[in-house]
SETORFI-428393 format. One record per residue (C-alpha): z negated, x negated, y negated; residue number from 1. Coordinates in steps of 0.1 Angstrom, whole numbers, plus 5000, padded with zeros to 4 digits. Example, Ala and Ser with C-alpha at 12.3 -4.5 7.8 and 13.67 -1.06 7.14 Angstrom:
// residues 2
[pt [4922,4877,5045],1],
[pt [4929,4863,5011],2],
//
This chain:
// residues 573
[pt [7602,8341,6042],1],
[pt [7620,8347,6075],2],
[pt [7628,8381,6087],3],
[pt [7601,8384,6114],4],
[pt [7574,8375,6088],5],
[pt [7589,8400,6063],6],
[pt [7590,8429,6088],7],
[pt [7558,8418,6105],8],
[pt [7538,8419,6072],9],
[pt [7553,8453,6064],10],
[pt [7543,8466,6098],11],
[pt [7508,8451,6094],12],
[pt [7502,8467,6061],13],
[pt [7515,8500,6074],14],
[pt [7491,8499,6104],15],
[pt [7461,8490,6081],16],
[pt [7469,8520,6058],17],
[pt [7472,8543,6087],18],
[pt [7439,8531,6102],19],
[pt [7423,8535,6068],20],
[pt [7435,8571,6066],21],
[pt [7425,8580,6101],22],
[pt [7389,8568,6097],23],
[pt [7385,8580,6061],24],
[pt [7402,8613,6056],25],
[pt [7422,8626,6086],26],
[pt [7397,8653,6093],27],
[pt [7403,8669,6059],28],
[pt [7440,8674,6064],29],
[pt [7462,8693,6088],30],
[pt [7484,8678,6114],31],
[pt [7514,8674,6091],32],
[pt [7498,8647,6069],33],
[pt [7483,8629,6099],34],
[pt [7517,8629,6116],35],
[pt [7533,8613,6085],36],
[pt [7507,8584,6087],37],
[pt [7515,8581,6124],38],
[pt [7553,8580,6120],39],
[pt [7555,8554,6092],40],
[pt [7540,8525,6113],41],
[pt [7563,8534,6142],42],
[pt [7593,8531,6119],43],
[pt [7582,8497,6106],44],
[pt [7574,8486,6141],45],
[pt [7610,8494,6152],46],
[pt [7624,8471,6124],47],
[pt [7600,8444,6135],48],
[pt [7612,8446,6172],49],
[pt [7648,8447,6162],50],
[pt [7646,8414,6143],51],
[pt [7621,8399,6167],52],
[pt [7642,8401,6199],53],
[pt [7678,8403,6187],54],
[pt [7688,8423,6217],55],
[pt [7719,8445,6211],56],
[pt [7711,8471,6237],57],
[pt [7674,8473,6226],58],
[pt [7685,8475,6190],59],
[pt [7706,8507,6196],60],
[pt [7677,8524,6214],61],
[pt [7651,8513,6188],62],
[pt [7672,8524,6159],63],
[pt [7679,8557,6175],64],
[pt [7641,8562,6176],65],
[pt [7639,8551,6140],66],
[pt [7665,8577,6129],67],
[pt [7646,8605,6147],68],
[pt [7614,8595,6130],69],
[pt [7630,8592,6096],70],
[pt [7647,8626,6101],71],
[pt [7613,8643,6107],72],
[pt [7595,8627,6077],73],
[pt [7610,8651,6051],74],
[pt [7602,8681,6072],75],
[pt [7565,8671,6076],76],
[pt [7562,8663,6038],77],
[pt [7577,8697,6030],78],
[pt [7552,8715,6052],79],
[pt [7524,8695,6036],80],
[pt [7535,8707,6002],81],
[pt [7538,8743,6013],82],
[pt [7503,8743,6028],83],
[pt [7489,8728,5996],84],
[pt [7506,8755,5975],85],
[pt [7493,8782,5998],86],
[pt [7528,8793,6008],87],
[pt [7528,8810,6041],88],
[pt [7556,8798,6064],89],
[pt [7563,8819,6095],90],
[pt [7565,8802,6129],91],
[pt [7601,8812,6131],92],
[pt [7610,8792,6100],93],
[pt [7590,8763,6112],94],
[pt [7608,8763,6145],95],
[pt [7641,8766,6128],96],
[pt [7634,8736,6106],97],
[pt [7624,8716,6136],98],
[pt [7655,8725,6155],99],
[pt [7677,8716,6125],100],
[pt [7660,8682,6121],101],
[pt [7664,8676,6159],102],
[pt [7700,8687,6159],103],
[pt [7708,8662,6131],104],
[pt [7688,8634,6146],105],
[pt [7701,8639,6182],106],
[pt [7736,8623,6178],107],
[pt [7719,8590,6168],108],
[pt [7704,8588,6202],109],
[pt [7740,8583,6216],110],
[pt [7756,8571,6184],111],
[pt [7773,8541,6201],112],
[pt [7789,8564,6227],113],
[pt [7800,8588,6200],114],
[pt [7811,8560,6177],115],
[pt [7814,8526,6195],116],
[pt [7799,8498,6174],117],
[pt [7783,8521,6149],118],
[pt [7750,8503,6153],119],
[pt [7749,8465,6160],120],
[pt [7734,8432,6151],121],
[pt [7754,8404,6137],122],
[pt [7743,8368,6130],123],
[pt [7752,8352,6098],124],
[pt [7740,8316,6099],125],
[pt [7702,8318,6105],126],
[pt [7700,8354,6094],127],
[pt [7705,8385,6116],128],
[pt [7720,8416,6099],129],
[pt [7717,8451,6112],130],
[pt [7751,8469,6107],131],
[pt [7751,8507,6106],132],
[pt [7784,8525,6104],133],
[pt [7775,8561,6113],134],
[pt [7806,8577,6097],135],
[pt [7805,8615,6094],136],
[pt [7771,8617,6111],137],
[pt [7756,8599,6081],138],
[pt [7768,8627,6059],139],
[pt [7749,8654,6079],140],
[pt [7719,8631,6080],141],
[pt [7719,8626,6043],142],
[pt [7726,8663,6036],143],
[pt [7695,8675,6055],144],
[pt [7673,8649,6037],145],
[pt [7687,8661,6003],146],
[pt [7681,8697,6015],147],
[pt [7644,8690,6021],148],
[pt [7642,8672,5988],149],
[pt [7656,8703,5970],150],
[pt [7631,8725,5989],151],
[pt [7603,8703,5978],152],
[pt [7615,8705,5942],153],
[pt [7616,8743,5946],154],
[pt [7580,8743,5959],155],
[pt [7569,8724,5928],156],
[pt [7587,8748,5905],157],
[pt [7573,8778,5924],158],
[pt [7537,8764,5920],159],
[pt [7542,8759,5882],160],
[pt [7558,8793,5877],161],
[pt [7533,8813,5897],162],
[pt [7502,8795,5883],163],
[pt [7491,8784,5918],164],
[pt [7457,8768,5916],165],
[pt [7469,8733,5928],166],
[pt [7469,8701,5909],167],
[pt [7503,8695,5893],168],
[pt [7497,8658,5896],169],
[pt [7494,8661,5934],170],
[pt [7525,8682,5936],171],
[pt [7545,8656,5918],172],
[pt [7530,8628,5938],173],
[pt [7540,8646,5970],174],
[pt [7575,8649,5957],175],
[pt [7577,8612,5948],176],
[pt [7578,8597,5984],177],
[pt [7610,8616,5993],178],
[pt [7626,8605,5960],179],
[pt [7614,8570,5967],180],
[pt [7629,8568,6002],181],
[pt [7662,8583,5990],182],
[pt [7663,8559,5961],183],
[pt [7656,8530,5985],184],
[pt [7684,8541,6007],185],
[pt [7708,8542,5978],186],
[pt [7696,8509,5964],187],
[pt [7699,8493,5998],188],
[pt [7736,8503,6000],189],
[pt [7744,8490,5965],190],
[pt [7722,8459,5961],191],
[pt [7709,8443,5993],192],
[pt [7699,8410,6007],193],
[pt [7715,8406,6041],194],
[pt [7689,8411,6069],195],
[pt [7662,8423,6045],196],
[pt [7662,8460,6041],197],
[pt [7645,8478,6012],198],
[pt [7637,8510,6032],199],
[pt [7608,8496,6053],200],
[pt [7591,8483,6021],201],
[pt [7596,8518,6006],202],
[pt [7578,8533,6036],203],
[pt [7548,8511,6030],204],
[pt [7548,8520,5993],205],
[pt [7550,8556,6004],206],
[pt [7518,8552,6024],207],
[pt [7501,8538,5994],208],
[pt [7512,8569,5974],209],
[pt [7499,8591,6002],210],
[pt [7466,8574,6003],211],
[pt [7462,8580,5965],212],
[pt [7472,8616,5971],213],
[pt [7446,8622,5999],214],
[pt [7419,8604,5980],215],
[pt [7425,8627,5950],216],
[pt [7428,8658,5972],217],
[pt [7395,8650,5988],218],
[pt [7378,8658,5955],219],
[pt [7396,8692,5954],220],
[pt [7382,8702,5988],221],
[pt [7350,8715,5974],222],
[pt [7336,8729,6007],223],
[pt [7340,8697,6025],224],
[pt [7325,8678,5996],225],
[pt [7295,8701,5995],226],
[pt [7288,8699,6033],227],
[pt [7292,8661,6032],228],
[pt [7269,8658,6002],229],
[pt [7243,8679,6019],230],
[pt [7245,8658,6050],231],
[pt [7242,8626,6031],232],
[pt [7215,8634,6006],233],
[pt [7192,8650,6032],234],
[pt [7181,8678,6009],235],
[pt [7197,8706,6029],236],
[pt [7193,8711,6066],237],
[pt [7220,8728,6085],238],
[pt [7224,8741,6120],239],
[pt [7256,8753,6137],240],
[pt [7257,8778,6165],241],
[pt [7287,8793,6183],242],
[pt [7296,8830,6185],243],
[pt [7277,8832,6219],244],
[pt [7245,8818,6204],245],
[pt [7249,8783,6219],246],
[pt [7237,8753,6199],247],
[pt [7264,8731,6184],248],
[pt [7246,8706,6162],249],
[pt [7224,8700,6132],250],
[pt [7216,8672,6108],251],
[pt [7185,8651,6105],252],
[pt [7170,8672,6078],253],
[pt [7171,8703,6099],254],
[pt [7156,8684,6128],255],
[pt [7127,8673,6106],256],
[pt [7121,8709,6095],257],
[pt [7125,8722,6131],258],
[pt [7115,8693,6154],259],
[pt [7124,8715,6184],260],
[pt [7161,8707,6176],261],
[pt [7155,8671,6187],262],
[pt [7151,8683,6223],263],
[pt [7178,8710,6223],264],
[pt [7209,8700,6243],265],
[pt [7243,8709,6228],266],
[pt [7258,8741,6242],267],
[pt [7223,8752,6252],268],
[pt [7214,8788,6241],269],
[pt [7195,8788,6208],270],
[pt [7174,8816,6221],271],
[pt [7158,8797,6249],272],
[pt [7122,8801,6261],273],
[pt [7119,8763,6263],274],
[pt [7134,8756,6229],275],
[pt [7108,8774,6208],276],
[pt [7136,8783,6183],277],
[pt [7132,8821,6185],278],
[pt [7130,8822,6147],279],
[pt [7166,8808,6143],280],
[pt [7179,8832,6169],281],
[pt [7162,8861,6150],282],
[pt [7179,8850,6118],283],
[pt [7213,8850,6135],284],
[pt [7206,8885,6151],285],
[pt [7196,8899,6117],286],
[pt [7227,8884,6100],287],
[pt [7249,8899,6127],288],
[pt [7234,8934,6122],289],
[pt [7237,8932,6084],290],
[pt [7258,8903,6071],291],
[pt [7249,8912,6035],292],
[pt [7213,8903,6043],293],
[pt [7218,8866,6047],294],
[pt [7187,8851,6030],295],
[pt [7153,8846,6046],296],
[pt [7121,8826,6038],297],
[pt [7107,8802,6064],298],
[pt [7073,8786,6062],299],
[pt [7068,8753,6081],300],
[pt [7049,8720,6078],301],
[pt [7063,8693,6056],302],
[pt [7089,8667,6066],303],
[pt [7065,8639,6059],304],
[pt [7041,8651,6087],305],
[pt [7013,8655,6062],306],
[pt [7007,8691,6074],307],
[pt [7012,8705,6040],308],
[pt [7028,8739,6041],309],
[pt [7064,8739,6030],310],
[pt [7085,8770,6022],311],
[pt [7122,8769,6030],312],
[pt [7150,8792,6018],313],
[pt [7173,8801,6047],314],
[pt [7209,8810,6040],315],
[pt [7231,8823,6067],316],
[pt [7269,8822,6069],317],
[pt [7299,8824,6093],318],
[pt [7313,8793,6108],319],
[pt [7351,8790,6107],320],
[pt [7376,8768,6125],321],
[pt [7413,8770,6120],322],
[pt [7409,8801,6098],323],
[pt [7390,8820,6125],324],
[pt [7353,8829,6127],325],
[pt [7338,8810,6156],326],
[pt [7301,8811,6150],327],
[pt [7272,8808,6125],328],
[pt [7258,8782,6102],329],
[pt [7222,8781,6090],330],
[pt [7213,8762,6059],331],
[pt [7176,8754,6051],332],
[pt [7166,8742,6016],333],
[pt [7131,8732,6005],334],
[pt [7122,8760,5980],335],
[pt [7084,8753,5980],336],
[pt [7081,8748,5942],337],
[pt [7102,8778,5934],338],
[pt [7084,8800,5959],339],
[pt [7050,8789,5947],340],
[pt [7061,8795,5912],341],
[pt [7073,8830,5922],342],
[pt [7040,8837,5940],343],
[pt [7021,8825,5909],344],
[pt [7042,8847,5887],345],
[pt [7038,8877,5911],346],
[pt [7000,8872,5911],347],
[pt [7000,8869,5873],348],
[pt [7022,8900,5870],349],
[pt [7000,8919,5895],350],
[pt [6968,8909,5875],351],
[pt [6985,8918,5843],352],
[pt [6997,8951,5857],353],
[pt [6962,8958,5871],354],
[pt [6948,8950,5837],355],
[pt [6973,8972,5819],356],
[pt [6967,9000,5843],357],
[pt [6929,8997,5839],358],
[pt [6932,8997,5801],359],
[pt [6957,9026,5802],360],
[pt [6935,9045,5826],361],
[pt [6906,9039,5802],362],
[pt [6926,9051,5772],363],
[pt [6939,9081,5791],364],
[pt [6903,9089,5802],365],
[pt [6891,9086,5766],366],
[pt [6919,9108,5755],367],
[pt [6911,9134,5781],368],
[pt [6874,9133,5772],369],
[pt [6883,9138,5736],370],
[pt [6905,9168,5744],371],
[pt [6878,9182,5767],372],
[pt [6852,9177,5740],373],
[pt [6874,9196,5715],374],
[pt [6878,9224,5740],375],
[pt [6840,9225,5746],376],
[pt [6835,9225,5709],377],
[pt [6858,9255,5705],378],
[pt [6840,9272,5734],379],
[pt [6806,9266,5718],380],
[pt [6818,9288,5689],381],
[pt [6825,9317,5712],382],
[pt [6791,9329,5724],383],
[pt [6807,9351,5750],384],
[pt [6825,9324,5771],385],
[pt [6800,9298,5780],386],
[pt [6812,9276,5809],387],
[pt [6846,9293,5808],388],
[pt [6866,9260,5805],389],
[pt [6849,9244,5835],390],
[pt [6852,9275,5857],391],
[pt [6889,9283,5849],392],
[pt [6898,9246,5856],393],
[pt [6882,9250,5890],394],
[pt [6900,9283,5895],395],
[pt [6933,9267,5888],396],
[pt [6925,9238,5912],397],
[pt [6917,9263,5940],398],
[pt [6948,9284,5934],399],
[pt [6970,9252,5933],400],
[pt [6954,9240,5965],401],
[pt [6962,9273,5982],402],
[pt [6999,9270,5971],403],
[pt [7002,9235,5984],404],
[pt [6987,9245,6018],405],
[pt [7011,9274,6022],406],
[pt [7041,9251,6015],407],
[pt [7066,9279,6007],408],
[pt [7064,9272,5970],409],
[pt [7068,9234,5968],410],
[pt [7048,9219,5940],411],
[pt [7049,9182,5933],412],
[pt [7017,9161,5931],413],
[pt [7025,9154,5895],414],
[pt [7027,9191,5887],415],
[pt [6994,9199,5904],416],
[pt [6977,9171,5886],417],
[pt [6991,9181,5853],418],
[pt [6981,9218,5855],419],
[pt [6946,9211,5865],420],
[pt [6943,9185,5837],421],
[pt [6958,9210,5812],422],
[pt [6936,9240,5821],423],
[pt [6907,9231,5798],424],
[pt [6932,9231,5769],425],
[pt [6944,9267,5773],426],
[pt [6920,9281,5746],427],
[pt [6922,9252,5721],428],
[pt [6939,9276,5696],429],
[pt [6906,9295,5691],430],
[pt [6896,9268,5668],431],
[pt [6918,9285,5642],432],
[pt [6902,9319,5647],433],
[pt [6876,9330,5622],434],
[pt [6840,9329,5635],435],
[pt [6834,9365,5626],436],
[pt [6861,9375,5650],437],
[pt [6855,9349,5676],438],
[pt [6817,9357,5678],439],
[pt [6820,9394,5675],440],
[pt [6799,9411,5703],441],
[pt [6820,9443,5706],442],
[pt [6856,9452,5709],443],
[pt [6882,9440,5683],444],
[pt [6899,9463,5658],445],
[pt [6937,9462,5660],446],
[pt [6937,9439,5630],447],
[pt [6911,9416,5646],448],
[pt [6930,9416,5679],449],
[pt [6962,9405,5661],450],
[pt [6943,9376,5646],451],
[pt [6927,9368,5680],452],
[pt [6962,9367,5696],453],
[pt [6972,9340,5673],454],
[pt [6951,9315,5693],455],
[pt [6980,9312,5718],456],
[pt [7005,9301,5692],457],
[pt [6979,9279,5674],458],
[pt [6969,9264,5707],459],
[pt [7005,9254,5715],460],
[pt [7008,9238,5680],461],
[pt [6975,9219,5684],462],
[pt [6983,9207,5719],463],
[pt [7017,9195,5706],464],
[pt [7001,9176,5678],465],
[pt [6975,9160,5701],466],
[pt [7000,9150,5728],467],
[pt [7032,9143,5708],468],
[pt [7029,9105,5711],469],
[pt [7019,9104,5747],470],
[pt [7043,9088,5771],471],
[pt [7037,9116,5797],472],
[pt [7062,9142,5786],473],
[pt [7058,9163,5818],474],
[pt [7020,9167,5811],475],
[pt [7026,9175,5775],476],
[pt [7050,9203,5784],477],
[pt [7027,9218,5810],478],
[pt [6997,9217,5785],479],
[pt [7018,9234,5758],480],
[pt [7030,9261,5782],481],
[pt [6995,9268,5795],482],
[pt [6981,9272,5759],483],
[pt [7011,9292,5746],484],
[pt [7019,9316,5775],485],
[pt [6987,9322,5795],486],
[pt [6984,9357,5780],487],
[pt [7020,9368,5788],488],
[pt [7025,9395,5814],489],
[pt [7053,9397,5839],490],
[pt [7061,9432,5828],491],
[pt [7068,9419,5793],492],
[pt [7039,9436,5776],493],
[pt [7019,9403,5770],494],
[pt [7017,9381,5740],495],
[pt [7026,9361,5719],496],
[pt [7064,9363,5728],497],
[pt [7066,9391,5754],498],
[pt [7082,9371,5781],499],
[pt [7090,9387,5815],500],
[pt [7088,9376,5851],501],
[pt [7101,9341,5857],502],
[pt [7107,9336,5820],503],
[pt [7070,9328,5819],504],
[pt [7064,9292,5830],505],
[pt [7048,9289,5865],506],
[pt [7018,9270,5851],507],
[pt [7011,9298,5827],508],
[pt [7013,9324,5854],509],
[pt [6988,9305,5875],510],
[pt [6965,9300,5845],511],
[pt [6966,9337,5838],512],
[pt [6951,9346,5872],513],
[pt [6923,9320,5869],514],
[pt [6916,9331,5833],515],
[pt [6913,9368,5840],516],
[pt [6894,9363,5873],517],
[pt [6868,9343,5854],518],
[pt [6866,9369,5827],519],
[pt [6860,9396,5853],520],
[pt [6833,9379,5874],521],
[pt [6815,9364,5845],522],
[pt [6789,9380,5822],523],
[pt [6800,9385,5786],524],
[pt [6781,9398,5756],525],
[pt [6801,9430,5757],526],
[pt [6799,9435,5795],527],
[pt [6781,9426,5827],528],
[pt [6799,9406,5854],529],
[pt [6819,9426,5879],530],
[pt [6814,9422,5916],531],
[pt [6839,9402,5936],532],
[pt [6852,9434,5951],533],
[pt [6858,9450,5917],534],
[pt [6874,9419,5903],535],
[pt [6896,9415,5933],536],
[pt [6907,9452,5930],537],
[pt [6916,9447,5894],538],
[pt [6936,9415,5901],539],
[pt [6955,9431,5930],540],
[pt [6963,9462,5909],541],
[pt [6977,9439,5883],542],
[pt [7001,9421,5907],543],
[pt [7036,9429,5896],544],
[pt [7026,9441,5861],545],
[pt [7002,9416,5846],546],
[pt [7004,9389,5872],547],
[pt [7033,9375,5892],548],
[pt [7035,9393,5925],549],
[pt [7050,9361,5941],550],
[pt [7016,9345,5936],551],
[pt [6996,9373,5953],552],
[pt [6996,9356,5987],553],
[pt [6982,9324,5972],554],
[pt [6955,9343,5953],555],
[pt [6945,9360,5986],556],
[pt [6944,9327,6004],557],
[pt [6922,9312,5976],558],
[pt [6899,9342,5972],559],
[pt [6872,9331,5997],560],
[pt [6870,9298,5980],561],
[pt [6869,9314,5946],562],
[pt [6840,9336,5957],563],
[pt [6822,9307,5972],564],
[pt [6825,9287,5940],565],
[pt [6813,9314,5917],566],
[pt [6784,9322,5941],567],
[pt [6773,9286,5939],568],
[pt [6776,9287,5902],569],
[pt [6754,9318,5899],570],
[pt [6727,9302,5921],571],
[pt [6728,9270,5900],572],
[pt [6720,9289,5867],573],
//
């Protein structure tokens, strides 16, 4: 094989490998890797020209270019390694390394002036031999290359020691080209075929190694792989918009979901009255206001044009270029099946919840009716209190209503509901009182009164037994307090405990007013009913002693309604 064929084939292979890299992977790597693939064909092309023309002057110029290119290869490879290992290199260090490489390479541009005859072509028979006698300049040249080799070795060791998340195989492969070129240079000076240099072949082999490296690294670049996969398989539609809201591009899937994209010109505002893409603009605006809210649901017609409703899940994200946020990206994925399943599940849950609520309401209603029946049964044993449960329950409702209307004493809806519901249970303890006492028409003896007073304690016990398994602890507590403490007095002279003031639960203080008011205005076997005026006088006189004075304003507000209610009751009998 003659020299032109040898160097021509090496140059051809180098060009093919570079073209393959450019069209296949160059977008995935920074300028350093791309520059390496651009420099290697230039170096091999220089060798081809030298042995093609055999021009002494051109040889010096061409080899000077060659030396400069070879000098910058180690720098570029080192920067590739550092970027891969996520080692931040300041611009000052980058510039310093560039100046160092340029300073070492610069003498070779005028090597023949500095050292006459250092670079020349000599013919031996039919073979031309390139003679290079650089002298001390070669030492500096080799020293810098070895320096970069040591730096590369340090980067590899640093990555191992600090557990950097980079493939160790890739690190070693990046280290290999420099070692290969140095090994080729040493081998070429020891064992060589005149006119056929090993170094150009080593450069071609270096490109092969780099192609293997970038192919493997492509698998590690997860984000690029995901985007490319989405673009290829057509399952995910994506739209890109710059920071000013101008349309940058979209894939075919997005255009099938939003046909308006087919007519939108690149760099046109996405919020355009003619584009009919207000929905996309609204997503972007919402994402800008609250980046954490980056998911939306979009309903559209199917991609197949069938008119079937499709449901798409929209995911928003920032668009980055060169490490800086420059816009927005919108991803649309067909989520129809999941959304329909969720809707079905929601409907099922809603129906189930409604069914549970209906059954719970029925059970609670039955429970309440049972308790009310027990209270009415107890009332039927007391021939002096007919209708007392119904009337006191209404009295509690009217007092609570007045308190809510005033607003100064803030009662929750739950509390109001519970006290009205608990009012019929306040005398349940009378079931434990002997009929002879309970049905006695006259006043009680002290011994009988003591037994009668026990209905409060017994009432609390019975209510506790009835409601202890209920899930509504708040209602249970209110009901127990009403039954237990509705005969307590704020001055401490009540029973069964003798509580004072705010020691008495609020529900019991309210119950006490309704209970006594009914006893006053209702006819009993041992007395006639009092007039409203007389009953009101007794209630007002008891404010601060028997009743809570803080409730006086609410009683006064409720009094007209109480009188109206009892008047209507009297007419109905």
